[in-house]
C-alpha positions as CSV (number, residue, x, y, z in Angstrom):
1,X,49.4,-21.9,61.6
2,X,46.2,-21.1,60.4
3,X,45.0,-19.2,62.6
4,X,48.0,-17.1,63.1
5,X,47.8,-16.1,59.0
6,X,44.3,-15.2,59.5
7,X,45.0,-12.6,62.4
8,X,47.7,-11.4,60.1
9,X,45.7,-10.5,57.6
10,X,42.8,-9.6,59.9
11,X,45.3,-6.6,61.4
12,X,46.6,-5.6,58.0
13,X,42.8,-5.2,56.6
14,X,42.3,-3.2,59.4
15,X,45.5,-1.0,59.0
16,X,43.8,-0.7,55.2
17,X,40.8,0.6,56.4
18,X,41.9,2.9,58.5
19,X,44.4,5.0,55.9
20,X,41.1,5.8,54.7
21,X,38.8,6.5,57.9
22,X,37.1,3.2,57.8
23,X,37.0,1.1,60.9
24,X,38.4,-2.3,59.9
25,X,36.9,-6.1,60.6
26,X,38.3,-5.9,64.2
27,X,37.0,-2.9,65.4
28,X,34.1,-3.9,63.8
29,X,33.3,-7.0,65.7
30,X,35.0,-5.5,68.9
31,X,31.6,-3.0,69.1
32,X,29.4,-5.8,68.3
33,X,30.2,-7.1,72.2
34,X,28.7,-4.1,73.5
35,X,26.0,-2.6,70.7
36,X,23.7,-3.7,68.5
37,X,25.4,-6.0,65.9
38,X,25.1,-5.9,62.3
39,X,23.5,-9.4,62.2
40,X,22.1,-11.2,64.5
41,X,21.0,-14.0,62.9
42,X,25.1,-14.8,61.6
43,X,25.7,-14.5,65.5
44,X,22.8,-17.1,66.0
45,X,24.3,-19.4,63.5
46,X,28.0,-19.0,64.1
47,X,27.1,-20.0,68.3
48,X,25.1,-23.0,66.5
49,X,28.6,-23.9,64.6
50,X,30.7,-23.6,67.7
51,X,28.1,-25.7,69.6
52,X,28.9,-29.5,67.2
53,X,31.7,-29.8,69.7
54,X,29.5,-29.7,72.9
55,X,27.0,-31.6,74.3
56,X,23.4,-32.2,74.2
57,X,23.3,-30.6,77.8
58,X,26.1,-28.1,77.3
59,X,24.2,-27.1,74.1
60,X,21.1,-26.2,76.0
61,X,23.1,-24.3,78.9
62,X,25.0,-22.2,76.1
63,X,21.4,-21.3,74.2
64,X,19.5,-20.2,77.5
65,X,22.8,-17.9,78.6
66,X,23.0,-16.6,74.6
67,X,19.3,-15.8,75.0
68,X,18.8,-14.5,78.8
69,X,22.1,-12.0,77.6
70,X,20.1,-10.9,75.0
71,X,17.2,-9.9,76.9
72,X,18.8,-8.0,79.5
73,X,20.5,-6.2,76.5
74,X,17.2,-5.5,75.1
75,X,15.7,-4.3,78.8
76,X,18.9,-2.1,79.4
77,X,18.4,-0.5,76.1
78,X,14.8,0.0,76.8
79,X,15.0,1.4,80.2
80,X,17.7,4.0,78.7
81,X,16.5,4.5,75.4
82,X,19.0,3.5,73.2
83,X,18.4,3.1,69.5
84,X,19.7,0.2,67.4
85,X,19.3,2.1,64.6
86,X,21.5,0.3,61.8
87,X,21.6,-3.0,63.8
88,X,19.9,-6.3,65.3
89,X,18.3,-6.5,68.3
90,X,19.7,-9.4,69.2
91,X,22.6,-11.0,68.6
92,X,25.1,-10.1,71.5
93,X,24.2,-12.9,73.5
94,X,25.8,-15.1,71.3
95,X,28.6,-13.2,70.7
96,X,29.1,-13.2,74.4
97,X,28.4,-17.2,74.6
98,X,31.2,-18.0,72.2
99,X,33.6,-15.5,73.9
100,X,32.8,-17.5,77.5
101,X,33.8,-20.3,75.4
102,X,37.1,-19.8,74.3
103,X,38.0,-18.1,78.2
104,X,36.4,-21.8,79.5
105,X,38.5,-23.6,77.2
106,X,41.8,-22.1,78.2
107,X,41.2,-22.1,81.6
108,X,39.0,-24.8,82.5
109,X,39.5,-27.8,79.8
110,X,43.7,-29.4,78.9
111,X,44.6,-31.8,76.5
112,X,42.4,-33.2,73.6
113,X,38.9,-31.2,75.3
114,X,41.0,-27.8,75.0
115,X,42.1,-28.4,71.7
116,X,38.6,-29.3,70.5
117,X,36.6,-26.1,72.1
118,X,38.6,-23.7,71.0
119,X,38.3,-25.4,67.3
120,X,35.0,-25.0,67.6
121,X,35.6,-21.3,68.9
122,X,37.6,-20.8,65.4
123,X,35.3,-21.5,63.5
124,X,32.6,-19.6,65.6
125,X,34.9,-17.2,65.3
126,X,35.8,-17.4,61.9
127,X,32.7,-17.2,60.1
128,X,32.3,-13.8,62.0
129,X,35.4,-12.4,60.4
130,X,34.6,-13.7,57.2
131,X,32.0,-11.1,57.3
132,X,33.5,-8.3,59.1
133,X,36.4,-9.3,56.4
134,X,33.9,-8.9,53.7
135,X,32.6,-5.5,53.8
136,X,35.9,-4.2,54.5
137,X,37.0,-5.2,51.3
138,X,33.8,-4.0,49.5
139,X,34.4,-0.6,51.8
140,X,38.2,-0.5,49.9
141,X,37.1,-1.4,46.7
142,X,35.1,1.3,46.3
143,X,37.7,3.5,47.8
144,X,41.0,2.4,45.7
145,X,39.1,1.2,42.4
146,X,37.9,4.8,40.4
147,X,36.6,3.2,37.4
148,X,35.0,0.2,36.9
149,X,34.9,-2.4,34.0
150,X,31.1,-2.8,33.5
151,X,31.2,-1.8,30.1
152,X,33.6,-4.8,29.1
153,X,31.4,-7.5,30.6
154,X,28.3,-6.2,29.9
155,X,28.7,-6.3,25.8
156,X,30.8,-9.7,26.4
157,X,27.2,-10.5,28.3
158,X,25.2,-10.1,24.6
159,X,27.0,-13.4,23.9
160,X,24.7,-14.8,26.6
161,X,21.3,-13.2,25.7
162,X,22.0,-10.7,28.5
163,X,20.1,-12.7,31.0
164,X,20.2,-9.4,33.9
165,X,17.7,-7.6,31.5
166,X,15.4,-10.7,30.8
167,X,15.6,-12.1,35.0
168,X,15.6,-8.5,35.8
169,X,12.3,-8.2,33.9
170,X,10.9,-11.7,35.2
171,X,11.4,-10.2,39.4
172,X,9.5,-6.9,38.6
173,X,6.9,-8.8,36.9
174,X,6.1,-11.3,40.0
175,X,5.8,-7.9,42.2
176,X,6.8,-7.7,46.0
177,X,5.9,-11.7,46.5
178,X,8.2,-12.6,44.1
179,X,10.8,-10.1,45.3
180,X,11.2,-10.1,48.7
181,X,11.2,-14.4,48.5
182,X,14.5,-14.1,46.2
183,X,15.8,-11.4,49.1
184,X,15.1,-13.5,52.3
185,X,17.2,-16.3,50.1
186,X,20.0,-14.1,48.9
187,X,20.4,-12.3,52.1
188,X,20.4,-15.2,54.4
189,X,23.6,-17.7,52.3
190,X,25.5,-17.6,55.3
191,X,22.8,-18.9,57.2
192,X,21.7,-21.7,54.6
193,X,25.5,-22.8,54.9
194,X,25.6,-23.3,58.4
195,X,22.6,-25.7,58.0
196,X,24.5,-27.8,56.0
197,X,27.8,-27.4,57.8
198,X,25.9,-28.8,61.0
199,X,24.4,-31.4,59.0
200,X,28.2,-32.5,58.1
201,X,29.6,-31.9,61.5
202,X,26.9,-33.6,63.4
203,X,29.1,-36.7,64.6
204,X,32.0,-34.0,66.3
205,X,30.5,-34.4,69.5
206,X,29.9,-38.2,69.5
207,X,33.8,-38.6,68.0
208,X,35.3,-35.5,69.6
209,X,37.2,-34.6,66.0
210,X,36.7,-32.8,63.1
211,X,36.2,-34.4,59.8
212,X,38.8,-33.8,57.4
213,X,36.9,-31.7,54.8
214,X,33.3,-29.5,55.5
215,X,31.6,-26.4,54.0
216,X,32.9,-24.5,56.1
217,X,36.6,-24.6,54.7
218,X,35.3,-23.9,51.4
219,X,33.1,-20.8,52.3
220,X,36.0,-19.5,53.8
221,X,38.6,-19.5,51.4
222,X,36.0,-18.2,48.3
223,X,35.8,-15.4,51.0
224,X,39.5,-15.3,51.3
225,X,40.1,-15.4,47.8
226,X,37.1,-14.1,46.2
227,X,37.9,-10.0,46.6
228,X,41.1,-10.0,45.9
229,X,39.5,-10.3,42.1
230,X,37.3,-7.1,43.0
231,X,40.3,-5.1,43.0
232,X,41.8,-6.5,39.8
233,X,38.8,-6.7,37.9
234,X,36.4,-4.0,39.9
235,X,32.7,-4.1,38.7
236,X,29.9,-2.5,40.3
237,X,26.9,-4.3,38.5
238,X,24.3,-4.0,36.0
239,X,21.5,-2.5,38.4
240,X,24.4,0.8,39.5
241,X,26.4,1.0,35.9
242,X,23.1,0.9,34.0
243,X,20.2,2.2,36.3
244,X,19.3,3.8,38.6
245,X,20.0,2.3,41.9
246,X,17.3,2.4,43.3
247,X,14.8,0.0,41.4
248,X,15.3,-2.5,43.7
249,X,16.5,-0.2,46.7
250,X,13.7,-2.0,49.1
251,X,15.8,-5.6,48.6
252,X,19.2,-4.7,48.7
253,X,20.0,-6.6,52.5
254,X,23.3,-7.4,52.7
255,X,24.8,-3.6,52.9
256,X,21.8,-1.8,52.1
257,X,23.0,0.7,55.1
258,X,25.8,1.4,53.3
259,X,25.3,2.0,49.2
260,X,23.6,5.6,48.1
261,X,20.5,6.4,47.8
262,X,21.6,6.9,44.3
263,X,24.5,6.4,41.6
264,X,27.1,8.5,39.8
265,X,28.0,8.6,37.0
266,X,26.3,5.2,35.6
267,X,26.7,4.4,32.2
268,X,22.6,5.4,31.5
269,X,19.2,4.4,32.7
270,X,19.1,1.1,30.7
271,X,18.5,-1.6,33.1
272,X,16.2,-3.7,33.6
273,X,14.6,-2.8,29.9
274,X,16.6,-2.2,27.4
275,X,19.7,-4.1,27.0
276,X,23.2,-2.0,26.2
277,X,24.1,-1.3,23.0
278,X,27.2,-3.0,21.1
279,X,29.9,-0.3,21.2
280,X,33.4,-0.3,21.8
281,X,34.1,-0.3,25.7
282,X,36.1,1.7,28.1
283,X,36.6,1.9,31.5
284,X,34.1,4.0,32.9
285,X,35.0,6.1,36.3
286,X,32.2,5.5,39.0
287,X,32.0,7.2,42.2
288,X,33.1,6.4,45.9
289,X,30.5,4.5,47.8
290,X,29.6,1.5,45.6
291,X,31.1,-1.8,46.1
292,X,33.0,-3.7,43.3
293,X,31.8,-6.8,43.9
294,X,30.8,-8.4,40.8
295,X,33.6,-10.3,39.3
296,X,33.1,-13.3,40.1
297,X,30.1,-13.5,41.8
298,X,30.8,-15.0,45.4
299,X,27.0,-15.5,45.8
300,X,27.2,-17.9,43.4
301,X,29.8,-19.5,44.1
302,X,29.0,-19.7,47.8
303,X,25.8,-21.3,46.6
304,X,27.3,-23.6,44.2
305,X,29.6,-24.8,47.4
306,X,26.4,-25.4,49.4
307,X,24.4,-27.7,46.3
308,X,27.2,-29.4,46.2
309,X,27.9,-29.7,50.0
310,X,23.9,-30.7,50.5
311,X,24.6,-33.6,47.9
312,X,25.7,-36.2,50.9
313,X,22.5,-35.0,53.1
314,X,19.1,-36.4,53.1
315,X,16.3,-35.9,50.5
316,X,14.8,-32.9,52.3
317,X,18.8,-31.1,52.1
318,X,19.1,-32.3,48.8
319,X,16.6,-30.2,48.1
320,X,17.1,-27.3,49.7
321,X,20.4,-27.1,48.3
322,X,19.4,-27.4,44.9
323,X,16.8,-24.5,45.6
324,X,19.1,-22.0,47.3
325,X,21.5,-22.6,44.0
326,X,18.5,-21.8,41.8
327,X,16.8,-18.9,44.1
328,X,20.4,-17.3,44.3
329,X,21.3,-17.1,40.2
330,X,17.4,-15.5,39.9
331,X,18.1,-13.0,43.0
332,X,21.5,-12.6,41.6
333,X,20.4,-11.3,38.4
334,X,17.3,-10.3,38.6
335,X,17.9,-7.7,41.4
336,X,20.6,-6.5,38.6
337,X,23.9,-7.0,41.0
338,X,25.7,-9.4,38.4
339,X,25.7,-10.4,34.8
340,X,25.5,-13.8,33.6
341,X,29.1,-13.7,32.8
342,X,29.5,-13.2,36.7
343,X,27.9,-16.3,37.4
344,X,30.0,-18.7,34.8
345,X,32.7,-17.0,37.1
346,X,32.0,-17.8,39.8
347,X,30.5,-21.2,39.1
348,X,34.0,-22.3,38.1
349,X,36.0,-20.5,41.0
350,X,33.7,-22.2,43.7
351,X,34.6,-25.8,41.8
352,X,38.0,-25.2,41.3
353,X,38.7,-24.1,45.2
354,X,36.7,-27.5,46.2
355,X,39.1,-29.7,43.8
356,X,41.8,-28.1,45.6
357,X,41.0,-28.5,48.7
358,X,39.8,-31.9,48.4
359,X,43.0,-32.6,46.5
360,X,45.3,-31.6,49.3
361,X,43.2,-33.7,52.1
362,X,44.4,-36.4,49.4
363,X,47.7,-35.8,49.9
364,X,48.1,-33.3,46.6
365,X,46.1,-36.7,44.9
366,X,47.4,-36.3,41.5
367,X,43.8,-35.8,39.7
368,X,42.7,-33.5,42.1
369,X,45.6,-31.0,41.4
370,X,44.8,-31.4,37.2
371,X,41.0,-30.3,37.8
372,X,42.4,-27.8,40.3
373,X,44.8,-26.0,37.4
374,X,42.1,-26.9,34.5
375,X,39.4,-24.7,36.5
376,X,42.3,-22.2,37.2
377,X,43.0,-22.1,33.8
378,X,39.4,-21.5,32.3
379,X,38.9,-18.9,35.0
380,X,41.9,-17.3,33.8
381,X,40.3,-17.2,30.4
382,X,36.6,-16.2,31.2
383,X,37.8,-13.1,32.9
384,X,40.3,-12.4,29.8
385,X,38.1,-12.9,27.1
386,X,35.4,-10.4,28.9
387,X,38.7,-7.5,29.1
388,X,39.7,-8.0,25.7
389,X,37.3,-10.1,23.4
390,X,33.9,-8.5,24.4
391,X,32.9,-7.0,21.4
392,X,33.8,-10.4,19.3
393,X,32.0,-12.1,21.6
394,X,28.9,-9.9,21.2
395,X,28.5,-9.7,17.5
396,X,28.9,-13.5,17.4
397,X,26.9,-14.7,20.2
398,X,25.9,-18.1,18.4
399,X,29.7,-19.0,18.8
400,X,30.9,-17.5,21.7
401,X,27.6,-18.1,23.7
402,X,28.0,-21.6,23.7
403,X,31.7,-21.8,24.4
404,X,31.3,-19.9,27.3
405,X,29.1,-22.3,28.5
406,X,30.9,-25.6,26.8
407,X,33.9,-24.2,29.2
408,X,31.8,-23.9,32.4
409,X,30.1,-27.4,31.8
410,X,33.6,-28.6,31.5
411,X,34.5,-27.9,34.3
412,X,31.4,-29.0,36.1
413,X,31.8,-32.3,34.3
414,X,35.5,-32.7,35.8
415,X,34.7,-31.8,39.6
416,X,31.8,-34.8,38.6
417,X,33.6,-36.9,37.0
418,X,37.0,-36.9,39.2
419,X,35.2,-36.7,42.7
420,X,33.3,-39.8,41.4
421,X,36.4,-41.7,41.5
422,X,37.5,-40.7,44.9
423,X,34.7,-42.3,46.3
424,X,35.0,-45.5,48.2
425,X,33.0,-48.2,46.4
426,X,31.8,-51.4,48.1
427,X,33.2,-54.4,46.9
428,X,30.9,-57.3,45.8
429,X,29.9,-60.1,48.3
430,X,32.0,-62.9,47.9
431,X,30.4,-66.2,46.4
432,X,31.1,-69.2,48.2
433,X,32.9,-72.2,46.6
434,X,30.5,-74.4,45.3
435,X,31.5,-78.1,46.4
436,X,31.5,-80.6,44.2
437,X,28.4,-84.0,44.4
438,X,29.5,-87.0,46.4
439,X,28.1,-90.0,45.0
C-alpha cells in the first residue's frame, strides 16, 4: 500500500513538473541509468541500505559489480569524450546493481526471501526518489510562489537576536577552513543518515526481518511532508532575501547548478553584516529560480532525527550524531540559508513526526498521540506567530524570545519524557527467601 501511494505521488509530481517545462523525479532518476548522476555518493549510500538484506558474500559481489560497472562507464565516456558536466563520474554502477537485485528478487527468489530482498530494494529506491522528489518540489515552489514571506520571518527573528547574521559573520571570519568543513556536513546529510540507519539495520540479514522503527522511515516522512509547508509558507532565506546570493556562492552544495548567479528583487544587501530594520513586513515579490525552502528547516529536522536515532548506538555514533546536529545548525545559519525561527520550527517538526511514527508502532499509544498532537499544536503556533505577530515579537524580544525557546524546549522535554516511559526496564533481581535456622 505504501509503495502504491509513493508511486502515485511521484507520478503526480512528474506531471506537475511537466506543466512548467521541467523534468520530473521519475525522468531524472531514469536518466541516471545511463547519464552521469547528480550525486554518486547518494546512489552508493542507497545501495548500502539495500545490502542490509544480503549476506557478506553477496555484499562483496554487489560492491564489486557496482565498481566494475562504474569503471566501464568511465572508460566509455573517456573513449567517446563524453563530458559529465553537472554530474558525478561514478554512481551508475550502484543504480544498476539495485535494479539488478530487483530483477533477481522477482525472477529467482520466492516467499520470504523475495519479500525481504524487495524491501531492501524498496528502501534504496525510496532514498533516491526522496532526493529527486525534493529537487522537483524546490523547482515547483520557485515557479508557483511569486511572493515570499521573508520580511515576516526576519522581523520575528529579532526576538532571537538575529542568529543568522551573528553566525554568518562567525563563519566568514573562519575563512575557507571553517566554511568547507561546514559545507561538507551540510551537503552529506543523507550519507550520515545512511550510516546511522546501517547500524540500526545491521541485524536484518541474520533475523530476516526489518525492525519496527528506524531512521529511514522518519527521514522519508520528513521529506514527504516538509515541502508541503514550502507551498504554504514560502521563504527563501537571508542569503537571498537580504544579500546578493553570492556571499558563499562556492558553498551552495545541494543545488548549486540550479541556483542563479545573483538574486533578483532582494529587499536589501544587508546579510550578514547589518541586521534588517524593524519595519512593518509585507509579502515580497521574488524571482522564479530561487527555491522557497526555508520554513521549516528540513536540514535541521533531518539532523535532529539523526541525533535522536544515534542515541542508542555506541559512543562514536552518539558523538557523531551530536557533532552532525551542531554543525548542521551552524551551517544553516552561517551560510544564510535559514533564519533562527526556521530552526526552531524544524526541531518541533522532526520530533512531532518521530512521536507520531513511534505511537503508530505501539498501536496508537495514547501518550504518543498526545505528544504528536501537542507538537503539531506548537508547530502551528510558531508559524502563525511568525506570520501575524512578527512586529510585536521584535519589539519585545526579552519576552517573545524566551517564549519561543520555551515552546520548543517543551516539545523536546515531552519527547524525552514520553519515550523514556516506553523503554523496557530491567526487573530487579529476586532475592532468595531467607530460611529459618534449625536449632
